[in-house]
C-alpha positions in Angstrom: 1.2 -39.5 15.9 2.1 -35.8 16.1 1.6 -33.8 19.1 -1.4 -31.4 18.8 0.4 -28.6 20.6 3.3 -28.7 18.1 0.9 -28.4 15.2 -0.9 -25.4 16.8 2.3 -23.6 17.6 3.8 -24.2 14.2 0.8 -22.9 12.4 0.4 -19.9 14.8 4.0 -18.8 14.2 3.9 -19.3 10.4 0.5 -17.6 9.8 0.7 -14.1 8.5 -2.0 -11.5 8.5 -2.4 -9.4 5.4 -4.2 -6.1 5.6 -7.6 -5.9 4.0 -7.6 -4.0 0.7 -10.9 -2.3 0.8 -10.2 0.0 3.8 -7.0 1.2 2.1 -8.9 2.0 -1.1 -11.8 3.7 0.8 -9.5 5.8 2.9 -7.3 6.6 -0.1 -10.5 8.1 -1.8 -12.1 9.7 1.2 -9.1 11.4 2.9 -7.9 13.4 -0.1 -11.5 14.1 -1.3 -12.4 15.6 2.1 -9.1 17.6 2.6 -8.9 19.0 -1.0 -12.6 19.5 -1.2 -12.6 21.5 2.0 -9.7 23.5 0.7 -11.6 24.2 -2.4 -14.7 25.3 -0.5 -12.8 27.5 1.9 -10.8 29.3 -0.8 -13.7 29.5 -3.2 -11.9 27.5 -6.0 -14.4 25.4 -7.7 -11.7 23.7 -9.9 -10.1 22.4 -6.7 -13.4 21.1 -5.4 -14.1 19.2 -8.7 -10.5 17.9 -8.8 -10.8 16.7 -5.2 -13.6 14.3 -6.1 -12.2 13.2 -9.5 -8.5 13.4 -10.3 -7.1 13.7 -6.8 -9.2 11.1 -4.9 -9.8 8.9 -7.9 -6.0 8.6 -8.6 -5.4 7.9 -4.9 -7.9 5.1 -4.7 -6.8 3.5 -8.0 -3.1 3.6 -6.9 -3.9 2.3 -3.4 -5.8 -0.6 -5.0 -3.1 -1.5 -7.5 -0.3 -1.2 -4.9 -2.4 -3.4 -2.4 -3.0 -6.0 -5.1 0.7 -6.1 -6.0 1.7 -6.4 -2.3 -0.9 -9.0 -1.6 0.2 -11.2 -4.6 3.9 -10.7 -3.7 3.2 -12.0 -0.2 5.3 -11.9 2.9 8.7 -13.3 2.2 11.2 -14.7 4.6 13.2 -11.9 6.3 16.7 -11.2 5.0 19.5 -9.6 6.8 19.9 -6.8 4.2 16.1 -6.1 3.7 15.3 -2.4 3.3 13.5 -0.7 6.1 9.8 0.1 6.0 10.5 3.8 5.4 12.9 3.1 2.5 10.3 0.8 0.9 7.6 3.4 1.3 9.9 6.1 -0.2 10.7 3.8 -3.2 7.0 3.1 -3.7 6.2 6.8 -3.6 8.8 7.6 -6.2 7.6 4.9 -8.5 4.0 6.1 -8.0 5.0 9.7 -8.8 6.8 8.6 -11.9 3.9 6.5 -13.1 1.5 9.3 -12.2 3.5 11.8 -14.1 3.6 9.6 -17.2 -0.2 9.0 -16.9 -0.8 12.8 -16.6 1.4 13.5 -19.6 -0.5 11.0 -21.7 -3.9 12.2 -20.4 -3.1 15.8 -21.1 -1.9 14.9 -24.6 -5.0 12.9 -25.2 -7.2 15.7 -24.0 -5.5 18.1 -26.3 -6.1 15.8 -29.3 -9.8 15.0 -28.7 -12.6 17.3 -27.7 -13.3 17.2 -24.0 -16.6 17.1 -22.2 -15.7 20.2 -20.1 -15.6 23.9 -21.1 -12.6 25.1 -23.0 -11.5 27.5 -20.3 -11.5 24.8 -17.5 -8.4 24.5 -15.4 -9.0 20.8 -14.9 -6.7 19.4 -17.7 -3.9 21.5 -16.5 -4.3 20.3 -12.9 -3.6 16.7 -14.0 0.1 17.4 -14.2 0.2 18.1 -10.5 -2.7 16.0 -9.2 -1.9 12.6 -10.6 1.8 12.3 -9.6 1.2 13.8 -6.1 -1.9 11.6 -5.4 -0.1 8.5 -6.8 3.0 9.1 -4.7 1.1 9.6 -1.5 -1.2 6.6 -2.1 1.7 4.2 -3.0 3.8 5.3 -0.1 1.0 5.1 2.5 -0.2 1.8 1.3 3.3 0.3 1.3 4.0 1.8 4.7 0.8 0.3 6.1 1.4 -3.1 4.4 4.8 -3.5 5.9 3.6 -2.2 9.2 0.9 -4.8 9.4 3.2 -7.7 9.1 3.4 -9.7 12.3 6.6 -9.6 14.4 7.2 -13.3 13.6 7.4 -12.5 9.9 9.7 -9.6 10.3 12.2 -11.0 12.8 14.2 -14.2 12.6 12.8 -16.8 15.0 14.7 -17.2 18.3 15.2 -20.5 19.9 15.2 -20.7 23.6 15.7 -24.4 23.9 18.9 -25.8 25.3 20.4 -28.9 23.7 19.1 -31.0 26.7 15.5 -29.8 26.2 15.7 -30.4 22.4 17.0 -34.0 23.1 14.1 -34.6 25.5 11.6 -33.3 22.9 13.1 -35.5 20.2 12.9 -38.5 22.5 9.2 -37.8 23.1 8.5 -37.5 19.4 10.2 -40.8 18.7 8.2 -42.6 21.4 4.8 -41.2 20.3 
């Protein structure tokens, strides 16, 4: 029969905590909506206020959700000696997010030019997409990745250290054999 303490300690060290996805998505929407919306209200720019609630915050929330889903499915892997740092991973995620946001903005602006849009012809909103989407996507991807790798427990990011001497290991093995 196995020792109950050994099972508890083994599961406690191998268990990993993953951050919940909904707080990331909620914060990714609310933070840019409030900051850009406040900037739009203070400067009197109605296009910025509208963009704050649509293209800026919406893109942020969508990218945070997609990045969180990807990181959750990927899971926490065993640490490697040459693993990139948290800052480098966040920078890479931000660059990928910016590139995908720029591509999405390009396709959206092309599509809005081809089809009649539900907003007035003099609106600055379609032109804002080229800046709003890549910037929002880069920030959301970088912050979500930074938070994800920061939430990993110390046991998952560092190699386990053994403090047992050979004599203690031999005594433990003897106890397991007799049990």
